[in-house]
N, C-alpha and C positions, 0 to 999 in steps of 0.2 A: 448483553451482547458479547459476542465473542471477539477476541482480537485476531487479526490476520496479518501476516507478512508476506510481501512478494517483492521480488527484485527484478528490474529489468536491466538488460545487459545489450549494449550495441553489437557485441560480438556474437550473440545468438538471435538478433534481429527483433528483440523485444524492447529496444530504446531507439528512438528515432536519430539518425546520424545528424550531428551538427547542432542539436537543440541546446539552447543556452538559458540563461535565467529570464530573459524577456519571453522567450518561447514558453518555458514552463509556466510563467505568469499568465500568458494568453491561454494557455491550454487548461489551466485550473478552473475558471468558472464553470466552463462546460462539464468538466469531470465532477465538480461539486453537484451539479444539477443531476448528473446521470446517478451519482451516488445516493441522492436523496430519493430518487425515483426507486432505487433498489433496497432502501433502508440501511444503506452503508454511510459510515462517516469517516472522514479522513482525519487521522490523528496527527500524523507527521510524516515526514519523509527525509531521506538522507541521500545526498546526491554527490558524485564524483564527476563532475564535467569533463574532466581531462580524460577519464577511462570510458565515459559514456555509462554510467550505471546510476540507478537509483533504486532505493528500497523504500517501499511504501508500508506504512503501518495504518491500518483501517479497523474499524469495528462494524460488525453487521450480523445479519442472520446466519449466514454460512458462506462458505468459499465461492459458491457458485454465483451469488449476488455480487461478490466482489469482482468476478470474472465478467459478469453482464455489464456492470458499470464500466469497466475498462473498454470493452468492445462497443458500447454505446457511443463512445467519442473516437473510435478507431484506433484505439491504443491497444496493441498486442499485449494481453496478460502473460505474465510469467506463467510457464507451463505447471508450476507447483506453487500454489496458494496455500500457506500452511497456517493452522490455527495454532496460536501461541497463548501462553499465560505471562502476566507480568510477574516480575520478582525484583525484589530490592533488598538491600542488607537488612532492612527492618523485617521482612518476610523471613530472612534466614535466621535472625537472632532472636526475634520475639514472634514465633509462629502463633497463629490464632488456634486456640484450644480446639480439638476435634477436627482440624483441617488436616 
């Protein structure tokens, strides 16, 4: 599975105004169900409630599946859903031979 990152921002209309932690908790079960239907799995999220921003890290078959999962629950997806790779200090200092 590929990793994807997308950011929702209240300033560009992709993060609902005024949503808080209970609002995110209420949203999550439906989003997880929509993700499962698309073969997408939520890995983690990073939120800044004061600025109205959240960054989602998901895995899935492709960016369009991530987009469809967001749309299925009425959440405007980020216009740019980017496929990314993980990297850690171990990856940098102890690379896999042939990689």
